[in-house]
Backbone bond lengths (Angstrom), bond angles and torsions (degrees), N, CA, C in turn:
res aa  C-N    CA-C-N  psi(-1)  N-CA   C-N-CA  omega(-1)  CA-C   N-CA-C  phi
1 M - - - 1.481 - - 1.512 110.51 -
2 A 1.407 117.39 -34.59 1.460 118.92 179.36 1.451 109.57 -69.93
3 A 1.426 115.73 -33.14 1.448 117.05 -179.91 1.461 112.68 -71.85
4 L 1.387 117.31 -33.28 1.411 122.55 176.12 1.502 109.49 -65.87
5 T 1.305 119.06 -41.86 1.468 122.27 -176.64 1.498 111.82 -64.63
6 E 1.453 112.99 -38.53 1.440 117.96 -178.58 1.528 109.81 -72.19
7 K 1.329 118.97 -27.23 1.460 121.54 174.89 1.557 113.71 -66.43
8 R 1.285 109.58 -41.49 1.407 118.34 -177.35 1.534 114.30 -80.99
9 R 1.287 117.27 -8.14 1.464 119.05 179.60 1.550 108.50 -69.66
10 P 1.289 120.65 132.47 1.467 122.64 -176.46 1.522 109.59 -67.48
11 T 1.341 113.40 142.11 1.433 117.29 -178.01 1.593 110.27 -86.28
12 E 1.326 115.50 -16.82 1.437 121.27 179.29 1.543 111.05 -133.13
13 V 1.258 119.48 152.98 1.384 121.94 172.62 1.483 112.21 -134.81
14 R 1.333 120.28 155.93 1.460 122.66 -177.44 1.492 109.88 -80.59
15 V 1.311 117.09 131.55 1.476 118.12 -177.03 1.561 108.80 -120.57
16 W 1.339 115.30 -52.47 1.396 120.98 -172.37 1.489 111.89 -97.10
17 D 1.301 119.47 122.68 1.441 123.00 -177.70 1.592 109.59 -76.63
18 P 1.277 121.09 162.59 1.488 122.10 -177.38 1.456 115.85 -56.27
19 F 1.321 120.20 -36.63 1.433 121.59 -179.65 1.454 111.12 -64.81
20 V 1.343 120.90 -45.80 1.450 124.52 177.44 1.568 111.38 -57.88
21 R 1.335 112.17 -43.64 1.536 112.20 -178.42 1.457 113.28 -70.92
22 I 1.396 118.91 -41.37 1.445 121.20 -177.69 1.552 107.18 -66.81
23 A 1.326 118.00 -43.93 1.405 123.26 -177.49 1.499 111.40 -61.16
24 H 1.320 115.94 -39.61 1.488 122.79 -176.72 1.546 105.58 -64.04
25 W 1.326 123.93 -54.96 1.384 123.55 -174.26 1.541 114.21 -73.25
26 L 1.344 116.88 -32.39 1.476 121.37 177.71 1.532 107.49 -69.60
27 L 1.276 117.68 -40.39 1.520 119.75 179.98 1.528 109.33 -65.58
28 A 1.260 119.09 -40.62 1.438 123.72 176.16 1.549 113.77 -58.24
29 A 1.316 113.08 -47.83 1.468 120.96 -177.85 1.555 109.21 -68.98
30 A 1.358 117.59 -40.90 1.494 121.21 -178.52 1.479 110.37 -68.80
31 F 1.290 123.64 -39.49 1.408 129.14 175.36 1.497 111.33 -61.29
32 L 1.294 112.92 -47.19 1.520 120.42 -175.05 1.545 109.28 -65.58
33 V 1.339 117.02 -42.45 1.438 122.89 175.58 1.559 112.51 -62.45
34 S 1.372 114.84 -48.84 1.451 120.45 174.60 1.485 114.62 -54.45
35 Y 1.289 114.33 -47.01 1.416 120.35 -179.77 1.461 116.97 -62.71
36 L 1.320 114.23 -42.23 1.485 120.39 -175.69 1.500 110.03 -75.86
37 T 1.239 118.47 -32.25 1.547 121.21 -176.89 1.477 112.36 -75.32
38 E 1.296 120.62 -43.78 1.511 125.08 175.51 1.510 108.21 52.89
39 G 1.241 114.57 41.52 1.519 119.51 172.32 1.568 111.31 85.16
40 K 1.358 119.02 10.02 1.454 121.06 177.57 1.493 109.78 -130.77
41 P 1.339 121.06 98.29 1.430 127.03 1.50 1.580 111.13 -75.94
42 Q 1.281 118.36 151.66 1.487 120.53 -173.70 1.502 109.89 -67.89
43 W 1.338 116.55 -39.85 1.567 117.39 -173.80 1.518 107.65 -61.20
44 L 1.346 118.52 -40.41 1.448 119.59 -177.57 1.572 109.34 -68.79
45 H 1.272 116.87 -39.50 1.485 117.90 179.28 1.520 110.31 -65.49
46 V 1.408 118.39 -41.97 1.411 120.13 -178.93 1.455 112.15 -66.89
47 W 1.285 119.36 -44.39 1.536 120.96 -174.97 1.530 112.54 -74.87
48 S 1.345 117.05 -29.43 1.401 118.60 174.92 1.501 109.01 -70.97
49 G 1.426 119.33 -34.43 1.386 122.08 174.96 1.571 112.53 -67.96
50 Y 1.223 117.52 -34.43 1.469 122.38 174.20 1.571 108.09 -61.31
51 L 1.328 112.34 -45.78 1.488 116.32 -177.50 1.534 108.53 -61.79
52 V 1.347 115.27 -43.15 1.465 116.42 179.13 1.546 110.28 -57.88
53 A 1.329 116.30 -48.39 1.424 121.76 179.41 1.564 114.44 -56.43
54 A 1.288 113.53 -44.00 1.445 119.81 179.76 1.567 112.70 -64.98
55 I 1.324 113.34 -44.00 1.459 116.93 178.68 1.507 116.10 -65.87
56 V 1.408 114.51 -32.70 1.415 121.25 178.05 1.509 111.36 -64.82
57 V 1.419 115.10 -45.32 1.401 122.62 178.28 1.456 112.56 -60.65
58 L 1.348 117.63 -48.27 1.483 121.57 179.02 1.444 111.43 -61.66
59 R 1.395 117.69 -39.33 1.440 118.84 178.68 1.504 114.19 -67.05
60 I 1.312 119.64 -31.91 1.404 123.29 173.44 1.551 110.20 -61.95
61 V 1.392 113.22 -48.01 1.497 117.09 -177.74 1.532 106.58 -64.94
62 W 1.324 119.29 -41.67 1.443 120.41 -178.29 1.565 110.23 -64.81
63 G 1.261 115.30 -33.05 1.503 119.64 177.25 1.543 113.07 -62.07
64 L 1.319 115.72 -18.73 1.446 122.83 177.13 1.496 116.35 -94.90
65 V 1.362 115.70 -36.64 1.455 120.83 -172.26 1.502 112.84 -119.87
66 G 1.335 119.48 -1.64 1.504 121.08 -174.36 1.499 112.96 -82.27
67 P 1.296 122.55 -175.86 1.450 125.69 -174.91 1.622 107.82 -68.12
68 R 1.302 114.15 175.49 1.465 121.31 -169.72 1.559 114.22 -47.04
69 H 1.315 114.68 -60.25 1.494 120.05 -171.12 1.515 112.40 -73.47
70 A 1.348 116.53 -10.67 1.429 121.06 -179.75 1.560 111.35 -88.23
71 R 1.394 116.45 -18.71 1.416 123.06 -172.04 1.507 110.88 -79.83
72 F 1.328 116.35 146.38 1.505 124.34 -178.56 1.544 102.86 -65.43
73 A 1.289 122.90 -37.33 1.452 125.34 -179.40 1.506 115.04 -59.51
74 D 1.372 111.32 -15.86 1.504 114.15 -177.19 1.492 111.80 -94.18
75 F 1.419 119.00 -20.72 1.407 119.24 -170.53 1.503 113.27 -134.77
76 V 1.329 125.35 -11.96 1.438 122.81 -178.88 1.483 108.32 -72.22
77 P 1.391 115.28 114.03 1.521 116.17 -175.24 1.532 109.85 -97.93
78 S 1.326 114.21 174.66 1.434 121.13 167.76 1.604 108.38 -78.06
79 P 1.324 118.35 155.58 1.421 118.40 176.92 1.586 113.34 -58.02
80 R 1.295 114.82 -36.14 1.467 115.44 178.52 1.585 112.66 -62.77
81 A 1.350 111.99 -45.24 1.465 112.85 174.52 1.448 120.68 -60.13
82 A 1.306 115.36 -37.43 1.500 123.54 177.52 1.538 106.35 -64.16
83 L 1.350 120.93 -47.84 1.368 121.90 -179.25 1.562 112.29 -68.22
84 R 1.245 116.64 -40.38 1.529 115.59 176.09 1.540 110.50 -61.19
85 Y 1.358 117.02 -44.97 1.395 115.88 -179.46 1.577 111.90 -60.72
86 L 1.395 116.51 -42.68 1.436 120.00 178.74 1.572 111.57 -57.07
87 A 1.400 114.78 -42.90 1.418 119.68 -178.86 1.533 111.12 -61.70
88 D 1.355 117.47 -43.76 1.416 122.89 178.39 1.553 111.57 -68.28
89 L 1.380 117.17 -33.65 1.432 120.12 -178.57 1.479 109.91 -67.29
90 V 1.311 117.34 -38.82 1.480 121.26 175.19 1.533 112.47 -58.45
91 R 1.264 116.23 -36.63 1.430 123.19 176.66 1.537 112.48 -81.04
92 L 1.321 115.72 -1.34 1.472 121.91 -176.54 1.536 114.29 57.91
93 R 1.366 114.07 35.02 1.477 116.29 177.25 1.530 109.31 -131.06
94 A 1.310 116.45 21.17 1.466 121.11 178.56 1.571 110.90 -66.15
95 P 1.315 120.58 139.72 1.472 118.01 176.88 1.498 111.93 -68.80
96 R 1.316 115.09 147.52 1.475 118.34 179.50 1.550 109.96 -82.56
97 H 1.366 115.43 138.42 1.435 121.99 174.54 1.525 109.62 -111.73
98 L 1.327 113.81 141.71 1.458 115.53 -179.85 1.578 106.33 -74.75
99 G 1.237 122.25 -41.07 1.467 126.80 176.12 1.585 108.32 -86.74
100 H 1.353 117.58 -150.88 1.405 122.38 173.99 1.511 108.38 -68.86
101 S 1.364 111.62 141.64 1.452 120.18 169.17 1.560 111.33 -72.37
102 P 1.345 120.57 164.40 1.501 118.29 173.69 1.559 112.57 -54.16
103 A 1.307 118.02 -42.29 1.460 121.51 179.10 1.536 110.58 -63.76
104 G 1.343 115.67 -44.00 1.497 120.98 178.67 1.496 111.96 -61.37
105 G 1.371 114.82 -44.52 1.417 119.69 -179.90 1.543 112.29 -63.93
106 A 1.333 116.63 -39.06 1.496 121.85 177.08 1.515 107.00 -63.11
107 M 1.295 119.65 -43.13 1.491 123.18 -179.71 1.494 110.09 -62.86
108 I 1.274 120.55 -40.05 1.433 124.13 179.94 1.546 109.56 -61.21
109 V 1.305 118.78 -47.34 1.456 124.21 176.70 1.494 111.67 -60.52
110 A 1.326 115.35 -46.91 1.516 118.72 175.94 1.522 113.29 -60.87
111 L 1.241 118.27 -39.24 1.479 120.69 178.68 1.551 111.80 -70.26
112 I 1.295 116.30 -41.60 1.504 118.13 179.71 1.476 106.64 -63.60
113 L 1.348 121.99 -43.26 1.432 122.02 -179.68 1.506 112.40 -63.24
114 S 1.384 114.22 -49.78 1.476 116.80 176.68 1.475 116.82 -57.72
115 L 1.313 116.06 -41.45 1.491 120.26 -175.35 1.572 109.14 -75.05
116 S 1.353 112.80 -29.70 1.502 116.83 175.96 1.479 111.23 -62.04
117 I 1.374 117.48 -46.55 1.442 125.29 180.00 1.514 109.69 -67.44
118 T 1.301 115.23 -41.58 1.510 119.11 179.87 1.596 112.23 -60.50
119 A 1.309 111.67 -51.24 1.503 120.33 177.37 1.449 110.06 -62.73
120 G 1.284 117.32 -46.83 1.534 119.30 -176.56 1.499 113.23 -62.04
121 T 1.312 118.30 -45.61 1.453 123.63 -179.35 1.520 109.02 -72.02
122 G 1.385 121.12 -28.57 1.410 122.66 172.71 1.513 114.74 -65.03
123 I 1.330 116.82 -47.47 1.428 124.45 172.57 1.541 113.61 -56.68
124 A 1.335 113.59 -41.67 1.516 119.15 179.13 1.435 108.50 -68.12
125 L 1.280 121.66 -40.74 1.483 123.22 -176.90 1.511 111.15 -69.99
126 L 1.317 115.59 -34.27 1.479 120.40 171.01 1.539 114.41 -58.89
127 A 1.308 114.22 -41.95 1.417 120.15 177.81 1.538 112.71 -67.10
128 I 1.393 114.09 -40.45 1.448 119.97 -175.08 1.527 111.68 -73.00
129 R 1.322 115.61 -42.86 1.483 121.92 -173.84 1.523 109.56 -86.93
130 E 1.282 116.97 -38.20 1.519 114.66 -173.03 1.524 113.59 -117.43
131 N 1.209 116.43 0.22 1.537 126.89 -179.14 1.518 103.89 52.75
132 Q 1.349 120.05 51.30 1.479 127.62 -179.97 1.522 106.90 -131.39
133 G 1.346 111.07 162.53 1.477 117.05 174.08 1.469 113.78 91.68
134 P 1.325 116.55 177.19 1.527 122.47 -173.13 1.490 110.42 -68.47
135 L 1.286 121.44 -23.17 1.495 124.05 -176.93 1.517 113.08 -96.91
136 A 1.350 116.43 3.33 1.461 120.64 179.70 1.495 115.52 -58.60
137 P 1.449 116.19 -42.55 1.481 116.84 -178.34 1.498 112.19 -58.44
138 W 1.360 116.98 -29.51 1.457 119.37 -172.28 1.586 109.90 -99.44
139 L 1.333 119.11 -34.60 1.399 119.70 -177.87 1.584 118.22 -110.69
140 G 1.328 114.40 -23.59 1.402 117.13 -178.12 1.526 117.57 -60.00
141 G 1.307 116.65 -70.57 1.432 124.39 -174.00 1.438 113.64 -60.33
142 Q 1.348 118.12 -42.31 1.442 125.06 -172.31 1.548 108.09 -68.75
143 V 1.325 116.39 -48.79 1.425 115.91 -173.84 1.460 112.32 -75.98
144 V 1.394 119.75 -35.40 1.443 122.15 -179.89 1.543 108.33 -66.26
145 A 1.338 115.27 -40.53 1.498 117.40 -178.82 1.527 109.88 -68.54
146 A 1.304 118.81 -26.34 1.523 120.14 -179.79 1.522 111.31 -93.26
147 A 1.315 118.89 5.45 1.370 120.81 -176.21 1.624 110.16 -63.40
148 P 1.362 114.94 140.79 1.515 118.18 -174.18 1.488 110.27 -70.54
149 T 1.360 115.96 156.86 1.414 121.43 174.54 1.475 108.86 -119.07
150 P 1.383 115.90 150.50 1.494 117.17 179.74 1.487 112.38 -59.97
151 S 1.361 117.70 136.78 1.490 120.20 177.12 1.556 111.16 -95.17
152 K 1.343 117.25 -11.14 1.484 124.88 176.97 1.523 112.98 -134.99
153 P 1.213 117.43 144.48 1.496 122.19 -179.99 1.588 107.79 -55.50
154 G 1.288 113.79 134.23 1.506 119.35 -179.34 1.496 116.57 75.60
155 E 1.260 117.65 1.59 1.568 120.71 -175.99 1.561 108.46 -76.87
156 R 1.330 115.39 128.78 1.449 119.35 -179.43 1.528 107.97 -82.79
157 V 1.376 113.56 127.00 1.400 117.94 178.11 1.564 111.99 -108.30
158 P 1.362 117.37 129.54 1.410 114.71 177.47 1.497 116.81 -57.30
159 K 1.343 114.45 136.17 1.426 117.08 177.42 1.519 115.82 -64.44
160 P 1.315 118.20 148.53 1.472 116.23 178.03 1.594 109.17 -60.67
161 G 1.362 109.95 143.73 1.483 114.03 177.33 1.519 113.55 80.03
162 R 1.318 118.44 15.62 1.437 119.86 179.45 1.525 115.63 -59.62
163 M 1.319 118.03 -38.34 1.435 119.46 175.98 1.505 111.06 -73.04
164 V 1.241 119.17 -33.43 1.524 120.42 176.51 1.551 105.31 -66.22
165 K 1.237 121.07 -40.69 1.497 123.89 -179.35 1.529 110.77 -60.58
166 E 1.416 111.35 -45.31 1.475 113.00 177.78 1.488 118.67 -63.16
167 V 1.397 112.22 -37.86 1.503 116.77 173.70 1.562 110.66 -65.51
168 H 1.356 116.16 -39.36 1.424 117.52 179.77 1.522 112.43 -60.78
169 E 1.370 115.51 -44.13 1.466 119.53 -175.74 1.560 107.65 -72.23
170 L 1.301 119.90 -32.39 1.453 123.08 -178.59 1.503 109.01 -66.00
171 F 1.378 119.31 -46.51 1.414 121.32 -175.00 1.498 111.93 -78.46
172 S 1.397 117.28 -24.52 1.470 117.30 174.29 1.507 112.05 -69.61
173 N 1.368 115.81 -32.47 1.410 120.36 -179.04 1.558 108.12 -76.25
174 L 1.395 113.28 -38.69 1.492 118.16 178.19 1.581 106.60 -64.50
175 T 1.268 118.49 -39.21 1.507 114.42 179.32 1.526 113.18 -65.73
176 L 1.339 115.84 -38.47 1.474 117.23 174.41 1.499 114.55 -59.77
177 L 1.371 113.41 -34.32 1.528 120.41 179.75 1.532 107.30 -68.04
178 L 1.382 113.84 -41.83 1.479 118.82 -176.90 1.597 107.67 -69.20
179 V 1.217 117.95 -34.09 1.516 122.57 178.75 1.556 104.17 -63.76
180 G 1.314 117.28 -43.96 1.473 118.59 -177.85 1.599 112.54 -61.71
181 F 1.333 112.09 -45.24 1.446 112.65 176.57 1.549 112.67 -69.67
182 H 1.234 119.05 -26.96 1.453 122.12 174.34 1.538 114.61 -61.88
183 V 1.305 109.87 -46.92 1.485 119.12 178.02 1.568 109.31 -63.26
184 L 1.336 117.56 -42.11 1.391 119.12 178.85 1.557 111.98 -66.02
185 G 1.328 113.47 -39.07 1.472 114.54 -178.17 1.528 111.23 -70.30
186 V 1.329 116.83 -32.50 1.478 120.68 176.96 1.592 109.52 -64.21
187 A 1.265 112.67 -42.34 1.510 119.76 179.40 1.510 109.06 -63.90
188 V 1.344 120.24 -46.98 1.431 120.06 -179.42 1.602 110.90 -62.74
189 A 1.327 112.16 -50.27 1.413 120.04 -174.73 1.571 109.22 -61.82
190 S 1.297 117.94 -37.15 1.553 122.55 178.20 1.563 105.14 -63.19
191 F 1.258 117.96 -40.94 1.539 120.61 -178.32 1.528 108.12 -70.00
192 A 1.270 118.42 -48.51 1.425 122.43 -174.74 1.527 114.23 -61.74
193 H 1.394 112.22 -39.44 1.467 114.33 -178.44 1.486 113.94 -104.76
194 R 1.393 117.29 11.71 1.385 120.01 173.66 1.571 113.08 60.65
195 E 1.305 112.72 43.01 1.514 116.58 -169.55 1.480 108.25 -146.44
196 N 1.338 117.54 133.01 1.433 122.17 177.00 1.531 111.76 -83.11
197 L 1.314 116.27 100.63 1.420 121.28 -174.70 1.470 111.99 -76.93
198 V 1.375 118.33 -23.85 1.420 121.19 176.32 1.477 111.41 -68.99
199 R 1.371 115.53 -42.14 1.423 123.03 176.00 1.492 111.05 -59.87
200 A 1.396 114.95 -42.16 1.462 120.97 -179.04 1.483 111.26 -60.73
201 M 1.324 117.41 -36.80 1.510 119.25 -178.71 1.578 109.50 -76.60
202 I 1.346 117.75 -13.85 1.445 121.16 176.43 1.497 110.54 -86.28
203 T 1.356 115.81 -49.77 1.428 122.76 -176.65 1.501 116.40 -83.69
204 G 1.292 112.15 -28.48 1.468 123.64 -174.67 1.564 115.46 83.68
205 R 1.401 115.63 6.45 1.425 119.60 -175.96 1.463 107.70 -117.54
206 K 1.412 111.80 148.62 1.435 120.71 176.46 1.531 109.82 -136.73
207 R 1.306 114.81 164.11 1.440 121.26 -178.54 1.520 109.46 -56.64
208 A 1.309 116.92 136.74 1.504 118.95 -179.57 1.436 109.96 -69.01
209 P 1.321 117.46 148.65 1.484 120.36 179.80 1.523 110.88 -61.41
210 D 1.305 116.33 140.87 1.398 119.20 177.94 1.537 111.20 -87.43
211 P 1.291 117.95 115.07 1.416 122.31 -172.43 1.538 112.14 -61.30
212 S 1.379 120.32 -20.02 1.449 120.38 -179.11 1.433 111.38 -87.77
213 A 1.352 119.98 -11.70 1.406 123.63 -177.76 1.556 111.13 -94.85
214 R 1.309 117.17 159.70 1.460 120.21 178.02 1.542 107.03 -87.37
215 Q 1.307 116.18 105.04 1.467 122.27 -176.25 1.517 106.76 -87.95
216 A 1.383 116.38 156.99 1.445 120.01 173.37 1.475 112.88 -66.03
217 A 1.277 115.63 156.38 1.526 120.26 -176.64 1.461 110.68 -58.96
218 A 1.351 118.74 -29.31 1.437 120.84 -174.00 1.522 112.16 -70.27
219 E 1.362 115.82 -22.44 1.476 118.09 177.36 1.492 110.32 -72.72
């Protein structure tokens, strides 16, 4: 009977729902397009930025009302837990998690924050510089009308929204750095756990927990 039960036990289980998977890859593509265009052409940069903002908002909502492994309550760790997991992962002895690992959960939070600031400052800059976008009624006319004028011939005057632009560029570069660390972490975790995590984010399925192994509490 035990052998029959073992044979019938599924080798894979569904973990990631369709929204999480589609949002993951669509967000990656939208950010890449927005980062590479840098306003040339502007329409592509702007609309890919809007797409980033929309996906981030929907992902936050889904993190509150979505299925178990999509919810923040399932994967947002304490800093100590994330650091402990990273230390164990470097030694290739970190416990396997069916959902996001503590380090993976921390990375998601960091990416959402960084992308939110990047998209928000981008929309604000569009309103300030071009008087366009959803923030134009509040930022466009007022800031452009109050823009400084040169007091001497040939004097260079800072463009309106210079500080906003600097913050926008800072967090867009920070997001790219975080993406790089994310890809590296996925590669190391895939090797450590003998599991293709990229494939799992495409199919939504991961290897079923081994009942004989000591699984993480999140599983």
